[in-house]
Biopython code that builds the backbone (N, CA, C, O; Angstrom):
import numpy as np
from Bio.PDB.StructureBuilder import StructureBuilder

atoms = [
    (1, "MET", "N", (4.511, -0.332, -2.766)),
    (1, "MET", "CA", (3.966, -1.627, -3.119)),
    (1, "MET", "C", (5.104, -2.485, -3.651)),
    (1, "MET", "O", (5.931, -2.029, -4.441)),
    (2, "TYR", "N", (5.130, -3.695, -3.216)),
    (2, "TYR", "CA", (6.133, -4.635, -3.673)),
    (2, "TYR", "C", (5.499, -5.673, -4.577)),
    (2, "TYR", "O", (4.435, -6.208, -4.269)),
    (3, "PHE", "N", (6.154, -5.956, -5.695)),
    (3, "PHE", "CA", (5.766, -7.045, -6.571)),
    (3, "PHE", "C", (6.869, -8.071, -6.460)),
    (3, "PHE", "O", (7.974, -7.852, -6.957)),
    (4, "LEU", "N", (6.586, -9.187, -5.817)),
    (4, "LEU", "CA", (7.591, -10.203, -5.535)),
    (4, "LEU", "C", (7.299, -11.432, -6.382)),
    (4, "LEU", "O", (6.251, -12.064, -6.246)),
    (5, "GLN", "N", (8.245, -11.760, -7.261)),
    (5, "GLN", "CA", (8.040, -12.897, -8.145)),
    (5, "GLN", "C", (9.323, -13.697, -8.229)),
    (5, "GLN", "O", (10.417, -13.147, -8.357)),
    (6, "ASP", "N", (9.163, -14.995, -8.156)),
    (6, "ASP", "CA", (10.278, -15.936, -8.305)),
    (6, "ASP", "C", (11.449, -15.600, -7.387)),
    (6, "ASP", "O", (12.605, -15.637, -7.808)),
    (7, "MET", "N", (11.146, -15.272, -6.132)),
    (7, "MET", "CA", (12.191, -15.017, -5.137)),
    (7, "MET", "C", (12.137, -16.140, -4.117)),
    (7, "MET", "O", (11.085, -16.740, -3.893)),
    (8, "ASP", "N", (13.285, -16.420, -3.497)),
    (8, "ASP", "CA", (13.246, -17.426, -2.446)),
    (8, "ASP", "C", (12.620, -16.846, -1.179)),
    (8, "ASP", "O", (12.506, -15.628, -1.034)),
    (9, "GLU", "N", (12.226, -17.707, -0.288)),
    (9, "GLU", "CA", (11.481, -17.304, 0.911)),
    (9, "GLU", "C", (12.261, -16.319, 1.775)),
    (9, "GLU", "O", (11.671, -15.402, 2.347)),
    (10, "ASP", "N", (13.587, -16.494, 1.878)),
    (10, "ASP", "CA", (14.403, -15.584, 2.685)),
    (10, "ASP", "C", (14.413, -14.172, 2.110)),
    (10, "ASP", "O", (14.314, -13.202, 2.862)),
    (11, "ALA", "N", (14.530, -14.040, 0.803)),
    (11, "ALA", "CA", (14.525, -12.724, 0.166)),
    (11, "ALA", "C", (13.172, -12.040, 0.322)),
    (11, "ALA", "O", (13.103, -10.829, 0.533)),
    (12, "ILE", "N", (12.108, -12.811, 0.220)),
    (12, "ILE", "CA", (10.763, -12.260, 0.406)),
    (12, "ILE", "C", (10.597, -11.752, 1.830)),
    (12, "ILE", "O", (10.136, -10.631, 2.043)),
    (13, "ASN", "N", (10.973, -12.574, 2.804)),
    (13, "ASN", "CA", (10.849, -12.168, 4.205)),
    (13, "ASN", "C", (11.701, -10.950, 4.524)),
    (13, "ASN", "O", (11.282, -10.084, 5.291)),
    (14, "GLU", "N", (12.876, -10.877, 3.952)),
    (14, "GLU", "CA", (13.751, -9.715, 4.180)),
    (14, "GLU", "C", (13.136, -8.443, 3.596)),
    (14, "GLU", "O", (13.170, -7.391, 4.233)),
    (15, "ALA", "N", (12.577, -8.533, 2.396)),
    (15, "ALA", "CA", (11.933, -7.371, 1.775)),
    (15, "ALA", "C", (10.742, -6.904, 2.603)),
    (15, "ALA", "O", (10.533, -5.703, 2.775)),
    (16, "ILE", "N", (9.976, -7.838, 3.106)),
    (16, "ILE", "CA", (8.809, -7.486, 3.917)),
    (16, "ILE", "C", (9.229, -6.903, 5.253)),
    (16, "ILE", "O", (8.618, -5.939, 5.714)),
    (17, "GLU", "N", (10.245, -7.451, 5.887)),
    (17, "GLU", "CA", (10.719, -6.946, 7.177)),
    (17, "GLU", "C", (11.257, -5.526, 7.072)),
    (17, "GLU", "O", (11.202, -4.771, 8.043)),
    (18, "ASP", "N", (11.776, -5.152, 5.905)),
    (18, "ASP", "CA", (12.315, -3.808, 5.706)),
    (18, "ASP", "C", (11.232, -2.788, 5.348)),
    (18, "ASP", "O", (11.535, -1.609, 5.162)),
    (19, "THR", "N", (9.986, -3.223, 5.250)),
    (19, "THR", "CA", (8.892, -2.348, 4.843)),
    (19, "THR", "C", (8.161, -1.814, 6.064)),
    (19, "THR", "O", (7.747, -2.578, 6.935)),
    (20, "THR", "N", (8.005, -0.492, 6.120)),
    (20, "THR", "CA", (7.263, 0.119, 7.218)),
    (20, "THR", "C", (5.772, 0.001, 6.971)),
    (20, "THR", "O", (5.031, -0.476, 7.831)),
    (21, "VAL", "N", (5.327, 0.434, 5.799)),
    (21, "VAL", "CA", (3.923, 0.379, 5.403)),
    (21, "VAL", "C", (3.877, 0.011, 3.937)),
    (21, "VAL", "O", (4.576, 0.619, 3.126)),
    (22, "GLY", "N", (3.065, -0.975, 3.580)),
    (22, "GLY", "CA", (3.004, -1.309, 2.166)),
    (22, "GLY", "C", (2.029, -2.413, 1.829)),
    (22, "GLY", "O", (1.381, -3.009, 2.689)),
    (23, "ILE", "N", (1.960, -2.653, 0.544)),
    (23, "ILE", "CA", (1.135, -3.712, -0.022)),
    (23, "ILE", "C", (2.073, -4.596, -0.829)),
    (23, "ILE", "O", (2.960, -4.098, -1.522)),
    (24, "TYR", "N", (1.881, -5.897, -0.742)),
    (24, "TYR", "CA", (2.724, -6.791, -1.537)),
    (24, "TYR", "C", (1.859, -7.673, -2.418)),
    (24, "TYR", "O", (0.727, -8.016, -2.077)),
    (25, "LEU", "N", (2.416, -8.023, -3.542)),
    (25, "LEU", "CA", (1.806, -8.961, -4.477)),
    (25, "LEU", "C", (2.853, -10.025, -4.742)),
    (25, "LEU", "O", (3.880, -9.757, -5.365)),
    (26, "LEU", "N", (2.592, -11.219, -4.272)),
    (26, "LEU", "CA", (3.536, -12.322, -4.387)),
    (26, "LEU", "C", (2.994, -13.313, -5.400)),
    (26, "LEU", "O", (1.911, -13.872, -5.225)),
    (27, "LYS", "N", (3.761, -13.525, -6.464)),
    (27, "LYS", "CA", (3.357, -14.494, -7.492)),
    (27, "LYS", "C", (4.352, -15.638, -7.467)),
    (27, "LYS", "O", (5.566, -15.437, -7.496)),
    (28, "GLU", "N", (3.810, -16.830, -7.413)),
    (28, "GLU", "CA", (4.646, -18.025, -7.461)),
    (28, "GLU", "C", (4.251, -18.831, -8.685)),
    (28, "GLU", "O", (3.070, -19.088, -8.920)),
    (29, "GLN", "N", (5.226, -19.218, -9.444)),
    (29, "GLN", "CA", (4.975, -20.004, -10.636)),
    (29, "GLN", "C", (5.232, -21.463, -10.271)),
    (29, "GLN", "O", (6.378, -21.912, -10.233)),
    (30, "ALA", "N", (4.172, -22.183, -10.009)),
    (30, "ALA", "CA", (4.287, -23.598, -9.654)),
    (30, "ALA", "C", (3.617, -24.416, -10.745)),
    (30, "ALA", "O", (2.395, -24.403, -10.893)),
    (31, "SER", "N", (4.417, -25.108, -11.484)),
    (31, "SER", "CA", (3.980, -25.897, -12.641)),
    (31, "SER", "C", (3.102, -25.061, -13.564)),
    (31, "SER", "O", (3.535, -24.006, -14.027)),
    (32, "ALA", "N", (1.901, -25.500, -13.836)),
    (32, "ALA", "CA", (1.044, -24.746, -14.754)),
    (32, "ALA", "C", (0.192, -23.712, -14.015)),
    (32, "ALA", "O", (-0.366, -22.812, -14.643)),
    (33, "ASP", "N", (0.088, -23.830, -12.719)),
    (33, "ASP", "CA", (-0.746, -22.923, -11.926)),
    (33, "ASP", "C", (0.081, -21.759, -11.403)),
    (33, "ASP", "O", (1.200, -21.931, -10.920)),
    (34, "GLU", "N", (-0.500, -20.572, -11.512)),
    (34, "GLU", "CA", (0.117, -19.392, -10.903)),
    (34, "GLU", "C", (-0.653, -19.079, -9.646)),
    (34, "GLU", "O", (-1.861, -18.845, -9.689)),
    (35, "GLN", "N", (0.049, -19.075, -8.513)),
    (35, "GLN", "CA", (-0.588, -18.724, -7.257)),
    (35, "GLN", "C", (-0.234, -17.295, -6.919)),
    (35, "GLN", "O", (0.873, -16.833, -7.194)),
    (36, "GLU", "N", (-1.186, -16.598, -6.318)),
    (36, "GLU", "CA", (-1.001, -15.189, -6.034)),
    (36, "GLU", "C", (-1.408, -14.914, -4.590)),
    (36, "GLU", "O", (-2.428, -15.413, -4.114)),
    (37, "ASP", "N", (-0.607, -14.124, -3.909)),
    (37, "ASP", "CA", (-0.928, -13.694, -2.554)),
    (37, "ASP", "C", (-0.804, -12.184, -2.517)),
    (37, "ASP", "O", (0.250, -11.636, -2.840)),
    (38, "ILE", "N", (-1.867, -11.513, -2.129)),
    (38, "ILE", "CA", (-1.867, -10.062, -2.003)),
    (38, "ILE", "C", (-2.124, -9.763, -0.543)),
    (38, "ILE", "O", (-3.029, -10.336, 0.064)),
    (39, "GLY", "N", (-1.328, -8.862, 0.028)),
    (39, "GLY", "CA", (-1.498, -8.571, 1.441)),
    (39, "GLY", "C", (-0.992, -7.203, 1.834)),
    (39, "GLY", "O", (-0.495, -6.434, 1.011)),
    (40, "VAL", "N", (-1.134, -6.919, 3.135)),
    (40, "VAL", "CA", (-0.750, -5.630, 3.706)),
    (40, "VAL", "C", (0.352, -5.860, 4.733)),
    (40, "VAL", "O", (0.305, -6.804, 5.520)),
    (41, "VAL", "N", (1.349, -4.969, 4.704)),
    (41, "VAL", "CA", (2.460, -5.017, 5.642)),
    (41, "VAL", "C", (2.443, -3.747, 6.485)),
    (41, "VAL", "O", (2.356, -2.638, 5.956)),
    (42, "LEU", "N", (2.526, -3.921, 7.794)),
    (42, "LEU", "CA", (2.677, -2.800, 8.718)),
    (42, "LEU", "C", (3.854, -3.091, 9.624)),
    (42, "LEU", "O", (3.884, -4.114, 10.308)),
    (43, "GLU", "N", (4.815, -2.197, 9.629)),
    (43, "GLU", "CA", (6.002, -2.295, 10.468)),
    (43, "GLU", "C", (6.697, -3.645, 10.335)),
    (43, "GLU", "O", (7.104, -4.249, 11.327)),
    (44, "GLY", "N", (6.827, -4.107, 9.091)),
    (44, "GLY", "CA", (7.577, -5.322, 8.797)),
    (44, "GLY", "C", (6.847, -6.622, 9.058)),
    (44, "GLY", "O", (7.460, -7.689, 9.023)),
    (45, "ILE", "N", (5.540, -6.559, 9.321)),
    (45, "ILE", "CA", (4.759, -7.754, 9.621)),
    (45, "ILE", "C", (3.602, -7.858, 8.639)),
    (45, "ILE", "O", (2.901, -6.877, 8.389)),
    (46, "ARG", "N", (3.405, -9.048, 8.084)),
    (46, "ARG", "CA", (2.247, -9.287, 7.212)),
    (46, "ARG", "C", (1.009, -9.339, 8.105)),
    (46, "ARG", "O", (0.779, -10.336, 8.790)),
    (47, "VAL", "N", (0.222, -8.285, 8.102)),
    (47, "VAL", "CA", (-0.941, -8.233, 8.986)),
    (47, "VAL", "C", (-2.202, -8.773, 8.315)),
    (47, "VAL", "O", (-3.107, -9.245, 9.003)),
    (48, "VAL", "N", (-2.275, -8.711, 7.000)),
    (48, "VAL", "CA", (-3.408, -9.259, 6.249)),
    (48, "VAL", "C", (-2.832, -9.983, 5.042)),
    (48, "VAL", "O", (-1.961, -9.455, 4.352)),
    (49, "LYS", "N", (-3.321, -11.198, 4.788)),
    (49, "LYS", "CA", (-2.843, -12.004, 3.664)),
    (49, "LYS", "C", (-4.025, -12.469, 2.818)),
    (49, "LYS", "O", (-5.183, -12.361, 3.222)),
    (50, "ASN", "N", (-3.707, -12.984, 1.648)),
    (50, "ASN", "CA", (-4.675, -13.639, 0.764)),
    (50, "ASN", "C", (-5.894, -12.777, 0.427)),
    (50, "ASN", "O", (-7.030, -13.250, 0.469)),
    (51, "LEU", "N", (-5.647, -11.525, 0.097)),
    (51, "LEU", "CA", (-6.737, -10.644, -0.321)),
    (51, "LEU", "C", (-7.056, -10.901, -1.790)),
    (51, "LEU", "O", (-6.237, -11.455, -2.524)),
    (52, "ASP", "N", (-8.242, -10.499, -2.207)),
    (52, "ASP", "CA", (-8.689, -10.789, -3.573)),
    (52, "ASP", "C", (-8.003, -9.952, -4.640)),
    (52, "ASP", "O", (-7.702, -10.454, -5.723)),
    (53, "ASN", "N", (-7.749, -8.655, -4.340)),
    (53, "ASN", "CA", (-7.145, -7.786, -5.351)),
    (53, "ASN", "C", (-6.409, -6.629, -4.683)),
    (53, "ASN", "O", (-6.523, -6.420, -3.475)),
    (54, "VAL", "N", (-5.665, -5.891, -5.472)),
    (54, "VAL", "CA", (-4.839, -4.797, -4.962)),
    (54, "VAL", "C", (-5.703, -3.644, -4.464)),
    (54, "VAL", "O", (-5.362, -3.006, -3.468)),
    (55, "ALA", "N", (-6.809, -3.369, -5.136)),
    (55, "ALA", "CA", (-7.693, -2.281, -4.695)),
    (55, "ALA", "C", (-8.207, -2.545, -3.282)),
    (55, "ALA", "O", (-8.256, -1.632, -2.458)),
    (56, "PHE", "N", (-8.583, -3.773, -3.005)),
    (56, "PHE", "CA", (-9.056, -4.123, -1.671)),
    (56, "PHE", "C", (-7.908, -4.018, -0.661)),
    (56, "PHE", "O", (-8.134, -3.645, 0.490)),
    (57, "ALA", "N", (-6.689, -4.340, -1.080)),
    (57, "ALA", "CA", (-5.532, -4.208, -0.194)),
    (57, "ALA", "C", (-5.290, -2.746, 0.172)),
    (57, "ALA", "O", (-4.929, -2.449, 1.311)),
    (58, "VAL", "N", (-5.484, -1.829, -0.775)),
    (58, "VAL", "CA", (-5.331, -0.398, -0.496)),
    (58, "VAL", "C", (-6.371, 0.043, 0.527)),
    (58, "VAL", "O", (-6.052, 0.772, 1.466)),
    (59, "VAL", "N", (-7.607, -0.396, 0.347)),
    (59, "VAL", "CA", (-8.663, -0.051, 1.294)),
    (59, "VAL", "C", (-8.332, -0.607, 2.681)),
    (59, "VAL", "O", (-8.498, 0.089, 3.682)),
    (60, "MET", "N", (-7.875, -1.832, 2.744)),
    (60, "MET", "CA", (-7.508, -2.444, 4.025)),
    (60, "MET", "C", (-6.355, -1.686, 4.679)),
    (60, "MET", "O", (-6.353, -1.491, 5.894)),
    (61, "LEU", "N", (-5.381, -1.259, 3.884)),
    (61, "LEU", "CA", (-4.255, -0.497, 4.425)),
    (61, "LEU", "C", (-4.735, 0.797, 5.059)),
    (61, "LEU", "O", (-4.338, 1.120, 6.179)),
    (62, "PHE", "N", (-5.575, 1.534, 4.367)),
    (62, "PHE", "CA", (-6.095, 2.783, 4.926)),
    (62, "PHE", "C", (-6.952, 2.518, 6.168)),
    (62, "PHE", "O", (-6.865, 3.253, 7.152)),
    (63, "GLY", "N", (-7.769, 1.479, 6.122)),
    (63, "GLY", "CA", (-8.596, 1.139, 7.277)),
    (63, "GLY", "C", (-7.768, 0.766, 8.488)),
    (63, "GLY", "O", (-8.071, 1.186, 9.604)),
    (64, "LEU", "N", (-6.727, -0.018, 8.276)),
    (64, "LEU", "CA", (-5.849, -0.401, 9.385)),
    (64, "LEU", "C", (-5.097, 0.796, 9.947)),
    (64, "LEU", "O", (-4.946, 0.925, 11.162)),
    (65, "MET", "N", (-4.631, 1.663, 9.073)),
    (65, "MET", "CA", (-3.903, 2.837, 9.555)),
    (65, "MET", "C", (-4.828, 3.748, 10.358)),
    (65, "MET", "O", (-4.409, 4.339, 11.353)),
    (66, "TYR", "N", (-6.076, 3.859, 9.930)),
    (66, "TYR", "CA", (-7.049, 4.671, 10.657)),
    (66, "TYR", "C", (-7.401, 4.011, 11.993)),
    (66, "TYR", "O", (-7.385, 4.670, 13.032)),
    (67, "ALA", "N", (-7.717, 2.714, 11.970)),
    (67, "ALA", "CA", (-8.144, 2.000, 13.171)),
    (67, "ALA", "C", (-7.032, 1.929, 14.220)),
    (67, "ALA", "O", (-7.294, 2.013, 15.419)),
    (68, "LEU", "N", (-5.800, 1.775, 13.761)),
    (68, "LEU", "CA", (-4.665, 1.689, 14.685)),
    (68, "LEU", "C", (-4.063, 3.049, 14.995)),
    (68, "LEU", "O", (-3.111, 3.150, 15.768)),
    (69, "ASN", "N", (-4.624, 4.106, 14.387)),
    (69, "ASN", "CA", (-4.170, 5.484, 14.595)),
    (69, "ASN", "C", (-2.672, 5.641, 14.289)),
    (69, "ASN", "O", (-1.921, 6.231, 15.065)),
    (70, "LEU", "N", (-2.266, 5.098, 13.144)),
    (70, "LEU", "CA", (-0.865, 5.182, 12.725)),
    (70, "LEU", "C", (-0.640, 6.430, 11.887)),
    (70, "LEU", "O", (-1.501, 6.823, 11.101)),
    (71, "ALA", "N", (0.510, 7.044, 12.057)),
    (71, "ALA", "CA", (0.879, 8.196, 11.236)),
    (71, "ALA", "C", (1.449, 7.692, 9.908)),
    (71, "ALA", "O", (2.041, 6.615, 9.838)),
    (72, "TYR", "N", (1.258, 8.493, 8.862)),
    (72, "TYR", "CA", (1.846, 8.141, 7.574)),
    (72, "TYR", "C", (3.355, 8.254, 7.668)),
    (72, "TYR", "O", (3.862, 9.166, 8.321)),
    (73, "PRO", "N", (4.094, 7.337, 7.023)),
    (73, "PRO", "CA", (5.555, 7.465, 7.005)),
    (73, "PRO", "C", (5.965, 8.783, 6.337)),
    (73, "PRO", "O", (5.347, 9.210, 5.362)),
    (74, "ALA", "N", (6.997, 9.412, 6.863)),
    (74, "ALA", "CA", (7.415, 10.732, 6.378)),
    (74, "ALA", "C", (7.732, 10.720, 4.879)),
    (74, "ALA", "O", (7.373, 11.657, 4.166)),
    (75, "ASP", "N", (8.396, 9.678, 4.401)),
    (75, "ASP", "CA", (8.784, 9.649, 2.988)),
    (75, "ASP", "C", (7.601, 9.340, 2.060)),
    (75, "ASP", "O", (7.719, 9.511, 0.847)),
    (76, "LEU", "N", (6.477, 8.892, 2.602)),
    (76, "LEU", "CA", (5.285, 8.614, 1.791)),
    (76, "LEU", "C", (4.119, 9.535, 2.143)),
    (76, "LEU", "O", (2.978, 9.264, 1.771)),
    (77, "ARG", "N", (4.399, 10.601, 2.843)),
    (77, "ARG", "CA", (3.358, 11.502, 3.331)),
    (77, "ARG", "C", (2.469, 12.022, 2.203)),
    (77, "ARG", "O", (1.242, 11.971, 2.296)),
    (78, "TYR", "N", (3.087, 12.516, 1.152)),
    (78, "TYR", "CA", (2.316, 13.100, 0.055)),
    (78, "TYR", "C", (1.550, 12.039, -0.731)),
    (78, "TYR", "O", (0.450, 12.304, -1.214)),
    (79, "THR", "N", (2.111, 10.859, -0.860)),
    (79, "THR", "CA", (1.422, 9.769, -1.546)),
    (79, "THR", "C", (0.124, 9.430, -0.820)),
    (79, "THR", "O", (-0.934, 9.330, -1.440)),
    (80, "PHE", "N", (0.212, 9.254, 0.491)),
    (80, "PHE", "CA", (-0.975, 8.936, 1.266)),
    (80, "PHE", "C", (-1.949, 10.110, 1.299)),
    (80, "PHE", "O", (-3.164, 9.909, 1.303)),
    (81, "GLU", "N", (-1.427, 11.322, 1.322)),
    (81, "GLU", "CA", (-2.304, 12.490, 1.316)),
    (81, "GLU", "C", (-3.098, 12.570, 0.009)),
    (81, "GLU", "O", (-4.282, 12.908, 0.028)),
    (82, "VAL", "N", (-2.468, 12.267, -1.109)),
    (82, "VAL", "CA", (-3.161, 12.274, -2.401)),
    (82, "VAL", "C", (-4.257, 11.213, -2.410)),
    (82, "VAL", "O", (-5.382, 11.493, -2.824)),
    (83, "PHE", "N", (-3.945, 10.002, -1.961)),
    (83, "PHE", "CA", (-4.966, 8.960, -1.910)),
    (83, "PHE", "C", (-6.136, 9.381, -1.032)),
    (83, "PHE", "O", (-7.294, 9.277, -1.439)),
    (84, "GLN", "N", (-5.834, 9.856, 0.172)),
    (84, "GLN", "CA", (-6.878, 10.177, 1.129)),
    (84, "GLN", "C", (-7.707, 11.381, 0.709)),
    (84, "GLN", "O", (-8.936, 11.330, 0.733)),
    (85, "LYS", "N", (-7.045, 12.456, 0.329)),
    (85, "LYS", "CA", (-7.752, 13.716, 0.145)),
    (85, "LYS", "C", (-8.198, 13.986, -1.283)),
    (85, "LYS", "O", (-9.167, 14.715, -1.494)),
    (86, "VAL", "N", (-7.517, 13.418, -2.260)),
    (86, "VAL", "CA", (-7.885, 13.666, -3.657)),
    (86, "VAL", "C", (-8.729, 12.519, -4.214)),
    (86, "VAL", "O", (-9.803, 12.755, -4.768)),
    (87, "PHE", "N", (-8.255, 11.290, -4.074)),
    (87, "PHE", "CA", (-8.968, 10.167, -4.669)),
    (87, "PHE", "C", (-10.160, 9.715, -3.829)),
    (87, "PHE", "O", (-11.242, 9.486, -4.371)),
    (88, "ILE", "N", (-9.981, 9.584, -2.521)),
    (88, "ILE", "CA", (-11.058, 9.125, -1.653)),
    (88, "ILE", "C", (-11.922, 10.293, -1.177)),
    (88, "ILE", "O", (-13.047, 10.089, -0.721)),
    (89, "GLU", "N", (-11.406, 11.496, -1.280)),
    (89, "GLU", "CA", (-12.096, 12.743, -0.925)),
    (89, "GLU", "C", (-12.478, 12.811, 0.554)),
    (89, "GLU", "O", (-13.567, 13.271, 0.898)),
    (90, "LEU", "N", (-11.590, 12.357, 1.415)),
    (90, "LEU", "CA", (-11.765, 12.511, 2.859)),
    (90, "LEU", "C", (-10.945, 13.704, 3.316)),
    (90, "LEU", "O", (-9.732, 13.738, 3.110)),
    (91, "ASP", "N", (-11.586, 14.670, 3.927)),
    (91, "ASP", "CA", (-10.917, 15.872, 4.416)),
    (91, "ASP", "C", (-10.215, 16.605, 3.273)),
    (91, "ASP", "O", (-9.091, 17.082, 3.425)),
    (92, "GLY", "N", (-10.890, 16.687, 2.132)),
    (92, "GLY", "CA", (-10.307, 17.251, 0.921)),
    (92, "GLY", "C", (-10.148, 18.757, 0.910)),
    (92, "GLY", "O", (-9.533, 19.303, -0.006)),
    (93, "ALA", "N", (-10.689, 19.439, 1.906)),
    (93, "ALA", "CA", (-10.576, 20.898, 1.935)),
    (93, "ALA", "C", (-9.215, 21.362, 2.444)),
    (93, "ALA", "O", (-8.812, 22.494, 2.179)),
    (94, "LYS", "N", (-8.516, 20.516, 3.158)),
    (94, "LYS", "CA", (-7.214, 20.886, 3.737)),
    (94, "LYS", "C", (-6.107, 20.153, 2.989)),
    (94, "LYS", "O", (-5.761, 19.024, 3.337)),
    (95, "LEU", "N", (-5.556, 20.789, 1.969)),
    (95, "LEU", "CA", (-4.498, 20.180, 1.163)),
    (95, "LEU", "C", (-3.194, 20.922, 1.351)),
    (95, "LEU", "O", (-3.176, 22.144, 1.494)),
    (96, "SER", "N", (-2.088, 20.167, 1.351)),
    (96, "SER", "CA", (-0.779, 20.820, 1.339)),
    (96, "SER", "C", (-0.567, 21.448, -0.036)),
    (96, "SER", "O", (-1.267, 21.114, -0.992)),
    (97, "ASN", "N", (0.380, 22.341, -0.129)),
    (97, "ASN", "CA", (0.628, 23.040, -1.398)),
    (97, "ASN", "C", (0.988, 22.078, -2.527)),
    (97, "ASN", "O", (0.525, 22.249, -3.655)),
    (98, "LYS", "N", (1.805, 21.074, -2.238)),
    (98, "LYS", "CA", (2.210, 20.121, -3.276)),
    (98, "LYS", "C", (1.023, 19.306, -3.777)),
    (98, "LYS", "O", (0.881, 19.084, -4.979)),
    (99, "VAL", "N", (0.191, 18.871, -2.876)),
    (99, "VAL", "CA", (-0.968, 18.068, -3.266)),
    (99, "VAL", "C", (-1.990, 18.925, -4.002)),
    (99, "VAL", "O", (-2.613, 18.459, -4.955)),
    (100, "LEU", "N", (-2.167, 20.159, -3.576)),
    (100, "LEU", "CA", (-3.078, 21.072, -4.266)),
    (100, "LEU", "C", (-2.615, 21.314, -5.700)),
    (100, "LEU", "O", (-3.431, 21.345, -6.621)),
    (101, "ALA", "N", (-1.324, 21.484, -5.890)),
    (101, "ALA", "CA", (-0.788, 21.686, -7.237)),
    (101, "ALA", "C", (-1.044, 20.455, -8.114)),
    (101, "ALA", "O", (-1.414, 20.594, -9.280)),
    (102, "LEU", "N", (-0.850, 19.268, -7.567)),
    (102, "LEU", "CA", (-1.109, 18.045, -8.320)),
    (102, "LEU", "C", (-2.594, 17.916, -8.646)),
    (102, "LEU", "O", (-2.952, 17.562, -9.769)),
    (103, "LYS", "N", (-3.449, 18.196, -7.685)),
    (103, "LYS", "CA", (-4.889, 18.117, -7.914)),
    (103, "LYS", "C", (-5.316, 19.071, -9.028)),
    (103, "LYS", "O", (-6.128, 18.712, -9.881)),
    (104, "ASN", "N", (-4.776, 20.270, -9.017)),
    (104, "ASN", "CA", (-5.101, 21.237, -10.065)),
    (104, "ASN", "C", (-4.660, 20.730, -11.440)),
    (104, "ASN", "O", (-5.373, 20.913, -12.427)),
    (105, "ARG", "N", (-3.508, 20.106, -11.506)),
    (105, "ARG", "CA", (-3.032, 19.578, -12.785)),
    (105, "ARG", "C", (-3.865, 18.393, -13.249)),
    (105, "ARG", "O", (-4.102, 18.234, -14.447)),
    (106, "LEU", "N", (-4.303, 17.573, -12.329)),
    (106, "LEU", "CA", (-5.085, 16.386, -12.692)),
    (106, "LEU", "C", (-6.496, 16.720, -13.147)),
    (106, "LEU", "O", (-7.009, 16.103, -14.080)),
    (107, "PHE", "N", (-7.123, 17.684, -12.502)),
    (107, "PHE", "CA", (-8.541, 17.926, -12.737)),
    (107, "PHE", "C", (-8.856, 19.204, -13.478)),
    (107, "PHE", "O", (-10.033, 19.534, -13.626)),
    (108, "HIS", "N", (-7.863, 19.944, -13.953)),
    (108, "HIS", "CA", (-8.149, 21.175, -14.687)),
    (108, "HIS", "C", (-7.472, 21.188, -16.031)),
    (108, "HIS", "O", (-7.608, 22.154, -16.781)),
]
sb = StructureBuilder()
sb.init_structure("model")
sb.init_model(0)
sb.init_chain("A")
sb.init_seg("    ")
for serial, (resi, resn, name, xyz) in enumerate(atoms, 1):
    if name == "N":
        sb.init_residue(resn, " ", resi, " ")
    sb.init_atom(name, np.array(xyz, "f"), 0.0, 1.0, " ", f" {name:<3s}", serial, name[0])
structure = sb.get_structure()
């Protein structure tokens, strides 16, 4: 997840283009109003923008990955496995050893 605040447009676009899978929260401080943009990035492209909150962005990310049949990035495999199998309880009977150890520590 990226939290982007007070960055110029080029730096924001570069950070997003370098992201394989993620959620971004962009805050802009314009006079007295704070504007916020929450969205989902897949393969360096903002596929969903202007979501209401981060929780909904997480749900949208999982839904898009499922609908598009995308594999989890290798470096985030365990993170996504914990979300899917421990927190959301989808296919929770088949856990890797690392995730099972974390689940045992969290719930026992």
